[in-house]
N, CA, C and O of each residue as an XYZ file, in Angstrom:
972
protein
N      57.584    113.386     77.692
C      58.907    113.104     78.274
C      58.800    113.102     79.789
O      58.174    113.983     80.378
N      59.409    112.117     80.410
C      59.373    112.026     81.868
C      60.337    113.056     82.461
O      61.504    113.109     82.074
N      59.856    113.861     83.387
C      60.717    114.832     84.056
C      61.478    114.153     85.175
O      61.173    113.024     85.560
N      62.490    114.867     85.699
C      63.280    114.296     86.793
C      62.420    114.027     88.010
O      62.714    113.130     88.799
N      61.323    114.827     88.170
C      60.445    114.617     89.322
C      59.657    113.323     89.211
O      59.140    112.817     90.207
N      59.562    112.775     87.970
C      58.789    111.550     87.765
C      59.637    110.289     87.875
O      59.111    109.184     87.750
N      60.949    110.434     88.108
C      61.816    109.272     88.187
C      61.473    108.449     89.429
O      61.156    109.014     90.476
N      61.536    107.099     89.320
C      61.280    106.283     90.499
C      62.307    106.569     91.579
O      63.462    106.861     91.272
N      61.898    106.488     92.846
C      62.844    106.774     93.939
C      63.982    105.767     93.954
O      63.801    104.591     93.639
N      65.154    106.255     94.325
C      66.310    105.381     94.437
C      66.211    104.560     95.712
O      65.885    105.092     96.773
N      66.489    103.268     95.613
C      66.441    102.419     96.796
C      67.512    102.861     97.791
O      68.617    103.225     97.387
N      67.198    102.833     99.082
C      68.203    103.225    100.074
C      69.280    102.153    100.211
O      69.060    101.004     99.829
N      70.427    102.514    100.747
C      71.435    101.486    101.033
C      70.887    100.447    102.004
O      69.913    100.694    102.715
N      71.528     99.285    102.023
C      71.112     98.238    102.944
C      71.544     98.545    104.372
O      72.263     99.515    104.611
N      71.110     97.726    105.313
C      71.512     97.921    106.702
C      72.981     97.580    106.909
O      73.568     96.793    106.167
N      73.553     98.188    107.932
C      74.931     97.944    108.340
C      74.904     97.253    109.693
O      74.052     97.556    110.528
N      75.818     96.336    109.915
C      76.003     95.741    111.245
C      77.449     95.907    111.669
O      78.363     95.484    110.961
N      77.655     96.521    112.823
C      78.965     96.629    113.456
C      78.957     95.660    114.622
O      78.247     95.874    115.604
N      79.740     94.598    114.522
C      79.638     93.458    115.429
C      80.884     93.393    116.308
O      82.007     93.494    115.813
N      80.677     93.222    117.619
C      81.794     93.206    118.552
C      82.609     91.934    118.514
O      83.820     91.973    118.727
N      81.974     90.809    118.248
C      82.653     89.512    118.093
C      81.601     88.486    117.717
O      80.404     88.772    117.736
N      82.059     87.278    117.372
C      81.130     86.167    117.188
C      80.728     85.876    115.767
O      79.749     85.164    115.544
N      81.464     86.415    114.775
C      81.100     86.124    113.403
C      81.087     84.623    113.141
O      81.960     83.882    113.594
N      80.068     84.200    112.394
C      79.928     82.813    111.937
C      79.680     81.840    113.095
O      79.902     80.638    112.946
N      79.225     82.342    114.236
C      78.904     81.491    115.381
C      77.413     81.565    115.678
O      76.763     82.556    115.345
N      76.858     80.511    116.310
C      75.401     80.469    116.523
C      74.847     81.670    117.277
O      73.710     82.070    117.031
N      75.617     82.252    118.185
C      75.080     83.337    118.996
C      74.791     84.599    118.185
O      74.078     85.484    118.658
N      75.333     84.693    116.979
C      75.041     85.861    116.154
C      74.130     85.531    114.976
O      73.980     86.344    114.065
N      73.528     84.359    114.985
C      72.675     83.950    113.863
C      71.474     84.875    113.695
O      71.068     85.153    112.567
N      70.898     85.355    114.797
C      69.735     86.238    114.677
C      70.093     87.544    113.972
O      69.271     88.102    113.245
N      71.302     88.026    114.181
C      71.730     89.235    113.479
C      71.799     88.966    111.980
O      71.334     89.777    111.179
N      72.378     87.828    111.599
C      72.460     87.490    110.175
C      71.071     87.323    109.569
O      70.823     87.777    108.452
N      70.176     86.682    110.291
C      68.809     86.520    109.774
C      68.153     87.882    109.569
O      67.475     88.103    108.566
N      68.352     88.777    110.504
C      67.781     90.121    110.383
C      68.355     90.832    109.154
O      67.611     91.449    108.391
N      69.655     90.749    108.962
C      70.280     91.430    107.827
C      69.801     90.878    106.493
O      69.691     91.619    105.516
N      69.518     89.587    106.447
C      69.111     88.941    105.202
C      67.606     89.005    104.962
O      67.151     88.663    103.870
N      66.828     89.428    105.941
C      65.368     89.459    105.778
C      64.982     90.333    104.580
O      65.357     91.503    104.504
N      64.236     89.749    103.659
C      63.808     90.477    102.481
C      64.878     90.605    101.407
O      64.666     91.283    100.401
N      66.027     89.962    101.608
C      67.115     90.024    100.638
C      67.433     88.627    100.111
O      66.987     87.627    100.672
N      68.196     88.570     99.047
C      68.564     87.278     98.478
C      69.297     86.445     99.523
O      70.192     86.953    100.199
N      68.927     85.163     99.664
C      69.586     84.308    100.663
C      70.954     83.833    100.192
O      71.200     82.641    100.012
N      71.820     84.797    100.003
C      73.166     84.545     99.474
C      74.124     85.448    100.238
O      74.040     86.672    100.134
N      75.030     84.857    101.002
C      75.952     85.608    101.850
C      77.372     85.460    101.329
O      77.915     84.356    101.285
N      77.973     86.587    100.931
C      79.377     86.615    100.508
C      80.210     87.123    101.676
O      79.840     88.103    102.321
N      81.333     86.466    101.952
C      82.104     86.840    103.129
C      83.585     86.784    102.821
O      84.069     85.894    102.121
N      84.300     87.780    103.375
C      85.730     87.951    103.157
C      86.450     87.845    104.492
O      86.030     88.449    105.479
N      87.526     87.083    104.524
C      88.382     86.973    105.708
C      89.695     87.717    105.475
O      90.738     87.328    106.001
N      89.637     88.777    104.692
C      90.833     89.530    104.309
C      91.603     90.049    105.514
O      92.832     90.112    105.479
N      90.905     90.419    106.573
C      91.576     90.969    107.752
C      92.567     89.990    108.358
O      93.484     90.398    109.070
N      92.391     88.704    108.084
C      93.319     87.682    108.581
C      94.420     87.371    107.580
O      95.154     86.400    107.757
N      94.548     88.175    106.534
C      95.490     87.869    105.455
C      96.932     87.788    105.890
O      97.695     86.993    105.341
N      97.333     88.595    106.871
C      98.722     88.552    107.333
C      99.039     87.264    108.086
O     100.207     86.945    108.305
N      98.014     86.528    108.477
C      98.216     85.262    109.188
C      98.392     84.097    108.231
O      98.657     82.976    108.663
N      98.248     84.349    106.929
C      98.507     83.322    105.933
C      97.260     82.686    105.372
O      96.183     82.789    105.959
N      97.405     82.021    104.224
C      96.243     81.442    103.535
C      95.527     80.369    104.333
O      94.316     80.207    104.186
N      96.238     79.632    105.174
C      95.562     78.585    105.958
C      94.569     79.199    106.937
O      93.468     78.679    107.117
N      94.956     80.301    107.567
C      94.046     80.957    108.496
C      92.843     81.527    107.752
O      91.707     81.392    108.208
N      93.091     82.165    106.606
C      91.985     82.685    105.809
C      91.041     81.555    105.406
O      89.822     81.700    105.502
N      91.589     80.449    104.963
C      90.760     79.310    104.559
C      89.933     78.779    105.723
O      88.781     78.383    105.548
N      90.530     78.774    106.910
C      89.797     78.293    108.088
C      88.589     79.187    108.386
O      87.505     78.686    108.683
N      88.777     80.519    108.306
C      87.658     81.432    108.516
C      86.589     81.250    107.448
O      85.396     81.257    107.753
N      87.009     81.088    106.202
C      86.035     80.923    105.126
C      85.250     79.626    105.279
O      84.055     79.585    104.987
N      85.907     78.579    105.730
C      85.198     77.309    105.955
C      84.182     77.454    107.082
O      83.081     76.909    107.007
N      84.558     78.192    108.129
C      83.627     78.416    109.232
C      82.415     79.211    108.751
O      81.281     78.910    109.125
N      82.660     80.228    107.919
C      81.554     81.003    107.382
C      80.637     80.173    106.501
O      79.416     80.314    106.561
N      81.226     79.303    105.680
C      80.409     78.462    104.802
C      79.514     77.535    105.617
O      78.337     77.370    105.297
N      80.058     76.935    106.657
C      79.264     76.053    107.511
C      78.138     76.824    108.194
O      77.010     76.342    108.290
N      78.460     78.026    108.666
C      77.470     78.846    109.369
C      76.293     79.199    108.466
O      75.139     79.022    108.855
N      76.575     79.693    107.271
C      75.470     80.131    106.421
C      74.672     78.959    105.872
O      73.464     79.078    105.667
N      75.327     77.832    105.630
C      74.552     76.651    105.240
C      73.574     76.261    106.338
O      72.455     75.837    106.049
N      73.989     76.400    107.600
C      73.109     76.045    108.711
C      71.898     76.963    108.789
O      70.875     76.599    109.369
N      72.012     78.158    108.202
C      70.893     79.103    108.186
C      70.037     78.952    106.929
O      69.074     79.696    106.743
N      70.379     78.005    106.075
C      69.656     77.846    104.828
C      69.986     78.914    103.809
O      69.174     79.222    102.936
N      71.190     79.486    103.917
C      71.634     80.574    103.047
C      72.794     80.072    102.192
O      73.646     79.322    102.671
N      72.826     80.484    100.929
C      73.929     80.096    100.062
C      75.216     80.774    100.532
O      75.279     82.003    100.562
N      76.243     80.002    100.901
C      77.501     80.616    101.312
C      78.403     80.894    100.120
O      78.538     80.063     99.223
N      79.022     82.078    100.119
C      79.909     82.452     99.024
C      81.228     82.944     99.616
O      81.380     84.141     99.861
N      82.187     82.041     99.851
C      83.499     82.486    100.326
C      84.200     83.305     99.246
O      84.205     82.931     98.074
N      84.789     84.422     99.653
C      85.500     85.299     98.712
C      86.943     85.398     99.210
O      87.227     86.200    100.100
N      87.863     84.596     98.652
C      89.216     84.462     99.207
C      90.164     85.589     98.800
O      91.113     85.377     98.045
N      89.894     86.782     99.310
C      90.762     87.932     99.056
C      91.788     88.017    100.178
O      91.435     88.240    101.336
N      93.056     87.838     99.831
C      94.127     87.902    100.824
C      94.958     89.168    100.673
O      95.430     89.723    101.665
N      95.140     89.630     99.427
C      96.002     90.790     99.213
C      95.397     91.706     98.159
O      94.309     91.451     97.644
N      96.118     92.772     97.848
C      95.607     93.763     96.919
C      95.370     93.224     95.528
O      94.417     93.635     94.866
N      96.209     92.315     95.066
C      95.992     91.730     93.745
C      94.668     90.975     93.713
O      93.912     91.076     92.746
N      94.388     90.217     94.775
C      93.097     89.526     94.850
C      91.939     90.520     94.799
O      90.899     90.250     94.198
N      92.135     91.680     95.442
C      91.062     92.671     95.536
C      90.784     93.370     94.212
O      89.838     94.152     94.118
N      91.588     93.102     93.190
C      91.318     93.597     91.842
C      90.991     92.467     90.873
O      90.865     92.701     89.671
N      90.851     91.247     91.383
C      90.613     90.076     90.538
C      89.139     90.047     90.102
O      88.259     89.921     90.953
N      88.855     90.159     88.804
C      87.453     90.207     88.370
C      86.665     88.950     88.704
O      85.459     89.021     88.938
N      87.330     87.798     88.730
C      86.608     86.572     89.069
C      86.151     86.595     90.519
O      85.037     86.171     90.827
N      87.006     87.088     91.415
C      86.609     87.185     92.818
C      85.546     88.257     93.012
O      84.611     88.075     93.792
N      85.684     89.357     92.317
C      84.681     90.423     92.413
C      83.325     89.914     91.951
O      82.294     90.273     92.521
N      83.323     89.085     90.927
C      82.065     88.543     90.419
C      81.322     87.686     91.414
O      80.115     87.487     91.273
N      82.018     87.167     92.428
C      81.343     86.357     93.438
C      80.340     87.164     94.253
O      79.453     86.585     94.881
N      80.462     88.470     94.255
C      79.529     89.307     95.010
C      78.173     89.442     94.332
O      77.207     89.862     94.968
N      78.087     89.095     93.060
C      76.844     89.298     92.313
C      75.676     88.601     93.000
O      75.745     87.411     93.310
N      74.620     89.341     93.230
C      73.406     88.769     93.798
C      73.448     88.518     95.287
O      72.520     87.914     95.826
N      74.486     88.956     95.970
C      74.565     88.714     97.421
C      73.584     89.613     98.167
O      73.477     90.807     97.889
N      72.870     89.016     99.118
C      72.013     89.808     99.992
C      72.754     90.349    101.185
O      72.309     91.308    101.816
N      73.897     89.736    101.504
C      74.725     90.142    102.640
C      76.190     90.000    102.250
O      76.595     88.995    101.666
N      76.979     91.021    102.584
C      78.435     90.963    102.433
C      79.034     91.174    103.817
O      78.682     92.126    104.514
N      79.945     90.278    104.215
C      80.430     90.248    105.595
C      81.958     90.279    105.613
O      82.612     89.510    104.909
N      82.518     91.179    106.427
C      83.957     91.280    106.633
C      84.276     90.772    108.030
O      83.819     91.354    109.014
N      85.049     89.701    108.135
C      85.333     89.118    109.439
C      86.606     89.703    110.038
O      87.166     90.664    109.510
N      87.064     89.107    111.163
C      88.066     89.750    111.997
C      89.512     89.455    111.642
O      89.811     88.642    110.767
N      90.405     90.149    112.356
C      91.842     90.038    112.135
C      92.507     91.371    112.421
O      92.419     91.889    113.534
N      93.174     91.926    111.417
C      93.883     93.188    111.554
C      93.127     94.275    110.788
O      93.085     94.240    109.558
N      92.527     95.243    111.497
C      91.707     96.240    110.798
C      92.493     97.123    109.848
O      91.997     97.466    108.775
N      93.723     97.503    110.224
C      94.516     98.354    109.341
C      94.845     97.628    108.044
O      94.789     98.219    106.965
N      95.188     96.343    108.149
C      95.497     95.572    106.946
C      94.258     95.440    106.065
O      94.354     95.543    104.842
N      93.111     95.216    106.667
C      91.876     95.089    105.897
C      91.591     96.381    105.132
O      91.323     96.347    103.931
N      91.650     97.513    105.822
C      91.361     98.788    105.163
C      92.364     99.071    104.060
O      91.992     99.524    102.978
N      93.636     98.806    104.331
C      94.684     99.082    103.345
C      94.544     98.191    102.112
O      94.803     98.633    100.992
N      94.141     96.952    102.314
C      94.025     96.006    101.207
C      92.853     96.332    100.290
O      92.940     96.146     99.076
N      91.757     96.817    100.868
C      90.562     97.083    100.063
C      90.498     98.495     99.501
O      89.916     98.710     98.438
N      91.084     99.452    100.196
C      90.924    100.850     99.792
C      91.438    101.072     98.367
O      92.555    100.684     98.025
N      90.600    101.701     97.553
C      90.988    102.025     96.186
C      90.968    100.859     95.223
O      91.341    101.016     94.061
N      90.540     99.692     95.678
C      90.516     98.498     94.829
C      89.119     98.255     94.273
O      88.124     98.753     94.800
N      89.072     97.491     93.212
C      87.787     97.215     92.563
C      86.858     96.396     93.473
O      85.638     96.540     93.405
N      87.426     95.558     94.303
C      86.594     94.786     95.225
C      85.824     95.718     96.158
O      84.632     95.527     96.397
N      86.520     96.729     96.684
C      85.815     97.654     97.577
C      84.750     98.441     96.819
O      83.661     98.668     97.346
N      85.048     98.859     95.598
C      84.035     99.541     94.795
C      82.799     98.667     94.643
O      81.672     99.156     94.723
N      83.014     97.355     94.422
C      81.886     96.444     94.240
C      81.123     96.246     95.546
O      79.893     96.192     95.546
N      81.854     96.136     96.665
C      81.192     95.983     97.964
C      80.346     97.208     98.273
O      79.177     97.089     98.641
N      80.939     98.379     98.124
C      80.209     99.611     98.424
C      79.024     99.783     97.487
O      77.952    100.223     97.903
N      79.220     99.435     96.218
C      78.130     99.540     95.266
C      76.979     98.614     95.602
O      75.816     99.002     95.493
N      77.294     97.382     96.013
C      76.240     96.437     96.386
C      75.475     96.931     97.608
O      74.250     96.822     97.670
N      76.206     97.475     98.578
C      75.539     98.026     99.766
C      74.631     99.198     99.391
O      73.492     99.271     99.852
N      75.119    100.093     98.576
C      74.301    101.245     98.186
C      73.084    100.814     97.374
O      72.080    101.526     97.334
N      73.169     99.650     96.727
C      72.037     99.137     95.958
C      71.072     98.323     96.817
O      70.047     97.858     96.319
N      71.389     98.145     98.115
C      70.435     97.492     99.006
C      70.920     96.268     99.728
O      70.209     95.766    100.599
N      72.111     95.747     99.412
C      72.629     94.594    100.146
C      73.022     95.007    101.565
O      73.445     96.140    101.794
N      72.881     94.089    102.504
C      73.352     94.338    103.865
C      74.870     94.228    103.897
O      75.470     93.467    103.139
N      75.479     95.007    104.792
C      76.938     95.038    104.919
C      77.291     94.917    106.390
O      76.840     95.721    107.206
N      78.097     93.916    106.736
C      78.457     93.679    108.136
C      79.964     93.576    108.281
O      80.664     93.098    107.389
N      80.441     94.033    109.419
C      81.838     93.853    109.792
C      81.910     93.435    111.237
O      81.241     94.013    112.094
N      82.722     92.432    111.512
C      82.888     91.952    112.881
C      84.300     92.241    113.350
O      85.262     91.984    112.626
N      84.433     92.773    114.555
C      85.730     93.055    115.159
C      86.550     93.925    114.207
O      86.190     95.083    113.994
N      87.635     93.415    113.628
C      88.408     94.214    112.682
C      87.557     94.707    111.523
O      87.767     95.812    111.023
N      86.600     93.897    111.094
C      85.712     94.320    110.016
C      84.885     95.525    110.395
O      84.695     96.428    109.580
N      84.384     95.556    111.636
C      83.617     96.707    112.105
C      84.492     97.944    112.193
O      84.071     99.036    111.810
N      85.717     97.778    112.698
C      86.635     98.915    112.796
C      86.945     99.471    111.409
O      86.970    100.687    111.221
N      87.177     98.599    110.446
C      87.535     99.050    109.106
C      86.385     99.767    108.418
O      86.628    100.656    107.602
N      85.140     99.410    108.719
C      84.008    100.087    108.103
C      83.812    101.494    108.648
O      83.142    102.317    108.024
N      84.393    101.773    109.808
C      84.183    103.067    110.441
C      85.292    104.039    110.059
O      85.932    103.876    109.020
N      85.522    105.049    110.894
C      86.456    106.110    110.527
C      87.911    105.702    110.672
O      88.769    106.177    109.928
N      88.195    104.816    111.633
C      89.573    104.534    112.009
C      89.833    103.034    112.032
O      89.012    102.264    112.530
N      90.965    102.627    111.498
C      91.327    101.211    111.444
C      92.700    101.034    112.083
O      93.701    100.964    111.370
N      92.768    100.959    113.409
C      94.068    100.837    114.084
C      94.766     99.538    113.724
O      94.123     98.531    113.428
N      96.081     99.576    113.752
C      96.854     98.362    113.562
C      96.899     97.587    114.868
O      96.952     98.175    115.948
N      96.877     96.270    114.762
C      97.014     95.440    115.964
C      98.441     94.929    116.107
O      98.730     94.122    116.990
N      99.330     95.397    115.242
C     100.747     95.036    115.333
C     101.507     96.188    115.959
O     101.435     97.314    115.466
N     102.224     95.935    117.021
C     102.936     96.971    117.740
C     103.851     97.776    116.833
O     104.665     97.217    116.098
N     103.709     99.104    116.895
C     104.573     99.980    116.120
C     104.094    100.271    114.714
O     104.569    101.221    114.092
N     103.163     99.478    114.192
C     102.658     99.733    112.839
C     101.690    100.908    112.872
O     100.948    101.061    113.842
N     101.679    101.740    111.837
C     100.793    102.902    111.844
C      99.333    102.508    111.690
O      99.008    101.498    111.067
N      98.460    103.326    112.269
C      97.031    103.145    112.052
C      96.678    103.568    110.626
O      97.434    104.278    109.964
N      95.523    103.116    110.180
C      95.023    103.479    108.858
C      93.686    104.197    109.014
O      92.979    103.992    110.001
N      93.344    105.034    108.047
C      91.975    105.519    107.968
C      91.068    104.345    107.637
O      91.442    103.455    106.873
N      89.882    104.351    108.213
C      88.919    103.306    107.888
C      88.328    103.515    106.500
O      88.657    104.473    105.800
N      87.447    102.594    106.120
C      86.823    102.664    104.805
C      85.694    103.675    104.758
O      85.217    104.023    103.677
N      85.260    104.151    105.919
C      84.399    105.323    105.984
C      82.947    105.117    105.640
O      82.245    106.091    105.371
N      82.457    103.868    105.637
C      81.026    103.663    105.428
C      80.241    104.390    106.518
O      79.196    104.984    106.254
N      80.752    104.335    107.729
C      80.214    105.130    108.833
C      81.377    105.982    109.360
O      81.939    105.711    110.421
N      81.709    106.995    108.602
C      82.892    107.785    108.887
C      82.771    108.691    110.093
O      83.749    109.332    110.478
N      81.583    108.762    110.707
C      81.399    109.555    111.920
C      81.566    108.715    113.180
O      81.377    109.215    114.289
N      81.923    107.434    113.014
C      82.044    106.517    114.149
C      83.427    105.875    114.180
O      84.090    105.755    113.150
N      83.853    105.464    115.370
C      85.039    104.631    115.554
C      84.662    103.531    116.531
O      83.966    103.787    117.513
N      85.109    102.326    116.276
C      84.640    101.148    117.011
C      85.761    100.530    117.835
O      86.875    100.335    117.350
N      85.443    100.225    119.094
C      86.276     99.347    119.923
C      85.503     98.042    120.073
O      84.535     98.003    120.834
N      85.889     96.974    119.380
C      85.177     95.705    119.522
C      85.638     94.957    120.770
O      86.576     95.380    121.446
N      84.972     93.844    121.069
C      85.315     93.031    122.245
C      85.371     93.927    123.497
O      86.191     93.705    124.388
N      84.503     94.927    123.552
C      84.715     95.990    124.521
C      84.648     95.510    125.966
O      85.441     95.959    126.794
N      83.729     94.615    126.287
C      83.610     94.152    127.672
C      84.882     93.458    128.128
O      85.273     93.579    129.289
N      85.529     92.737    127.230
C      86.749     92.026    127.592
C      87.963     92.959    127.580
O      88.778     92.940    128.503
N      88.076     93.772    126.531
C      89.246     94.637    126.405
C      89.287     95.668    127.526
O      90.360     95.958    128.057
N      88.137     96.224    127.894
C      88.121     97.243    128.937
C      88.605     96.691    130.273
O      89.152     97.433    131.089
N      88.405     95.386    130.502
C      88.917     94.787    131.746
C      90.426     94.649    131.699
O      91.093     94.754    132.728
N      90.969     94.414    130.513
C      92.419     94.260    130.370
C      93.153     95.596    130.452
O      94.253     95.674    130.999
N      92.540     96.643    129.907
C      93.249     97.915    129.755
C      92.317     99.053    130.131
O      91.510     99.494    129.312
N      92.422     99.528    131.359
C      91.512    100.560    131.851
C      91.754    101.919    131.206
O      90.913    102.811    131.320
N      92.889    102.093    130.529
C      93.194    103.383    129.904
C      92.825    103.428    128.424
O      93.004    104.454    127.767
N      92.311    102.322    127.902
C      92.067    102.236    126.463
C      91.122    103.324    125.967
O      91.414    103.996    124.978
N      89.997    103.500    126.644
C      89.001    104.455    126.169
C      89.582    105.859    126.134
O      89.395    106.583    125.156
N      90.287    106.250    127.193
C      90.870    107.592    127.231
C      91.857    107.788    126.080
O      91.866    108.845    125.449
N      92.678    106.789    125.804
C      93.646    106.910    124.718
C      92.945    106.972    123.360
O      93.313    107.757    122.486
N      91.943    106.140    123.211
C      91.260    106.072    121.921
C      90.486    107.351    121.636
O      90.540    107.874    120.523
N      89.767    107.856    122.630
C      89.008    109.078    122.404
C      89.947    110.270    122.212
O      89.630    111.189    121.456
N      91.085    110.264    122.881
C      92.023    111.384    122.759
C      92.605    111.479    121.350
O      92.869    112.581    120.868
N      92.808    110.343    120.683
C      93.432    110.393    119.362
C      92.417    110.405    118.223
O      92.794    110.505    117.055
N      91.121    110.302    118.562
C      90.103    110.333    117.517
C      89.921    111.749    117.001
O      90.047    112.716    117.753
N      89.629    111.865    115.733
C      89.366    113.153    115.112
C      88.127    113.785    115.727
O      87.143    113.082    115.957
N      88.137    115.084    116.003
C      86.936    115.738    116.534
C      85.725    115.473    115.646
O      85.818    115.499    114.419
N      84.594    115.218    116.287
C      83.378    114.925    115.551
C      83.119    113.453    115.337
O      82.044    113.074    114.871
N      84.097    112.607    115.672
C      83.913    111.163    115.562
C      83.490    110.610    116.921
O      84.126    110.893    117.937
N      82.428    109.832    116.935
C      81.924    109.219    118.158
C      82.523    107.833    118.317
O      82.441    107.010    117.405
N      83.122    107.569    119.467
C      83.722    106.267    119.750
C      82.679    105.356    120.379
O      81.956    105.760    121.289
N      82.608    104.125    119.887
C      81.678    103.116    120.384
C      82.445    101.941    120.966
O      83.422    101.485    120.372
N      82.020    101.450    122.111
C      82.508    100.190    122.641
C      81.446     99.131    122.437
O      80.384     99.198    123.056
N      81.707     98.155    121.585
C      80.720     97.108    121.276
C      81.185     95.815    121.920
O      82.258     95.303    121.603
N      80.361     95.284    122.838
C      80.723     94.085    123.584
C      80.731     92.850    122.693
O      80.231     92.866    121.568
N      81.306     91.791    123.220
C      81.303     90.518    122.497
C      79.883     89.992    122.332
O      79.019     90.216    123.179
N      79.659     89.288    121.223
C      78.351     88.705    120.902
C      77.262     89.764    120.859
O      76.117     89.505    121.232
N      77.624     90.958    120.403
C      76.702     92.085    120.371
C      76.927     92.856    119.077
O      78.047     92.927    118.571
N      75.853     93.432    118.549
C      75.961     94.181    117.296
C      75.139     95.452    117.366
O      74.123     95.525    118.058
N      75.595     96.434    116.645
C      74.839     97.664    116.414
C      74.395     97.607    114.957
O      75.229     97.543    114.054
N      73.087     97.629    114.728
C      72.539     97.324    113.410
C      71.661     98.485    112.944
O      70.885     99.042    113.720
N      71.794     98.834    111.681
C      70.968     99.885    111.089
C      71.820    100.830    110.297
O      72.422    100.452    109.292
N      71.872    102.102    110.763
C      72.761    103.091    110.214
C      72.271    103.769    108.947
O      71.244    103.387    108.386
N      73.003    104.769    108.501
C      74.176    105.321    109.173
C      73.863    106.162    110.414
O      74.757    106.444    111.211
N      72.575    106.569    110.585
C      72.228    107.453    111.700
C      71.431    106.736    112.788
O      71.734    106.883    113.972
N      70.429    105.972    112.407
C      69.550    105.302    113.376
C      69.954    103.844    113.522
O      70.125    103.132    112.532
N      70.103    103.409    114.770
C      70.660    102.089    115.054
C      69.851    101.377    116.127
O      69.148    102.001    116.921
N      69.970    100.045    116.130
C      69.384     99.208    117.170
C      70.451     98.249    117.690
O      71.222     97.690    116.911
N      70.492     98.062    119.006
C      71.420     97.104    119.615
C      70.804     95.718    119.543
O      69.634     95.534    119.878
N      71.592     94.743    119.106
C      71.165     93.345    119.078
C      72.254     92.502    119.738
O      73.429     92.869    119.729
N      71.850     91.371    120.308
C      72.827     90.450    120.856
C      72.768     90.328    122.366
O      71.780     90.693    123.004
N      73.848     89.806    122.916
C      73.873     89.347    124.310
C      74.159     90.445    125.317
O      73.643     90.404    126.434
N      74.985     91.444    124.940
C      75.451     92.400    125.944
C      75.108     93.833    125.541
O      73.955     94.104    125.205
N      76.068     94.759    125.563
C      75.740     96.168    125.424
C      76.667     96.881    124.446
O      77.713     96.371    124.045
N      76.231     98.085    124.081
C      77.033     99.029    123.308
C      77.179    100.294    124.149
O      76.186    100.836    124.633
N      78.407    100.762    124.322
C      78.682    101.985    125.067
C      79.057    103.084    124.089
O      79.937    102.908    123.246
N      78.379    104.225    124.211
C      78.629    105.376    123.343
C      79.352    106.435    124.168
O      78.857    106.866    125.210
N      80.521    106.850    123.696
C      81.331    107.835    124.409
C      81.148    109.203    123.760
O      81.601    109.451    122.642
N      80.471    110.081    124.495
C      80.250    111.447    124.042
C      80.955    112.409    124.994
O      81.354    112.017    126.091
N      81.112    113.680    124.574
C      81.797    114.639    125.448
C      81.161    114.785    126.829
O      81.857    115.073    127.803
N      79.848    114.590    126.920
C      79.184    114.735    128.215
C      79.146    113.436    129.012
O      78.496    113.362    130.055
N      79.845    112.407    128.519
C      79.932    111.153    129.254
C      79.390    109.973    128.483
O      78.695    110.152    127.483
N      79.701    108.751    128.935
C      79.257    107.544    128.235
C      77.808    107.182    128.556
O      77.301    107.466    129.641
N      77.164    106.550    127.586
C      75.850    105.957    127.802
C      75.904    104.502    127.366
O      76.558    104.169    126.379
N      75.220    103.641    128.097
C      75.234    102.206    127.829
C      73.865    101.799    127.301
O      72.838    102.167    127.872
N      73.855    101.041    126.211
C      72.613    100.656    125.545
C      72.548     99.136    125.432
O      73.512     98.487    125.025
N      71.399     98.584    125.797
C      71.212     97.128    125.813
C      70.389     96.655    124.613
O      69.823     97.455    123.868
N      70.342     95.353    124.453
C      69.637     94.754    123.317
C      68.219     95.290    123.217
O      67.497     95.353    124.212
N      67.830     95.672    122.022
C      66.503     96.219    121.760
C      66.428     97.732    121.816
O      65.481     98.330    121.305
N      67.419     98.351    122.434
C      67.402     99.815    122.502
C      67.796    100.424    121.162
O      68.631     99.891    120.432
N      67.171    101.551    120.867
C      67.470    102.281    119.644
C      68.205    103.565    119.998
O      67.974    104.148    121.057
N      69.085    104.002    119.117
C      69.831    105.225    119.347
C      70.148    105.911    118.045
O      70.162    105.302    116.975
N      70.404    107.203    118.166
C      70.745    108.035    117.004
C      72.208    108.451    117.159
O      72.620    108.963    118.199
N      72.973    108.218    116.104
C      74.383    108.609    116.056
C      74.584    109.431    114.799
O      74.962    108.906    113.752
N      74.332    110.701    114.911
C      74.351    111.572    113.735
C      75.773    112.015    113.416
O      76.586    112.193    114.322
N      76.079    112.194    112.128
C      77.388    112.731    111.744
C      77.610    114.122    112.327
O      78.660    114.724    112.105
């Protein structure tokens, strides 16, 4: 009889990408290639975060994703989840089968987290990632994968994120947003739960790896806000972000 010590090792989860902007655009193609390396050339992508903008906007994002992945020689799999009912639809969930990469694009992070949380679609996404598929979120998608998913609608409450990287909180488009609002970082860090590290991820830039060891990829930088002050990390730099 085989003992528990003789069981084959469990495969680790796939890599995570937290992307500041640029989903489905040529400037982020190298990140997608990296995520898909050694995995099935099949990319499933959800534009759920744009669901409040209506089906036409969701369809536009899905068409852009399909064109992008075809250009990389990867099978594109649009997954048209707009609301909670869609997120429990077995036919849509089945589209994730065999995906080497699952990608959540931008829009409203609170809506994305609220729509997926507790639904069968999220169970399938998380299960695929834990089985080795790569998992990426851009802008709202990156925020929703982390600890906190703020609403982008004035007055609407923030949501808890989906918690794949529950020790992190993401400010996407950081280079642009920080120029618009010099108080953003102070407000964001002040309302974050103790123990959560806030990240500013610039446009066309990604933090890839996780959950603890990461590498910066892309055009600009990632800023890590710690109690002893911020540190700025450029493409190719590696960093540890421990829970």
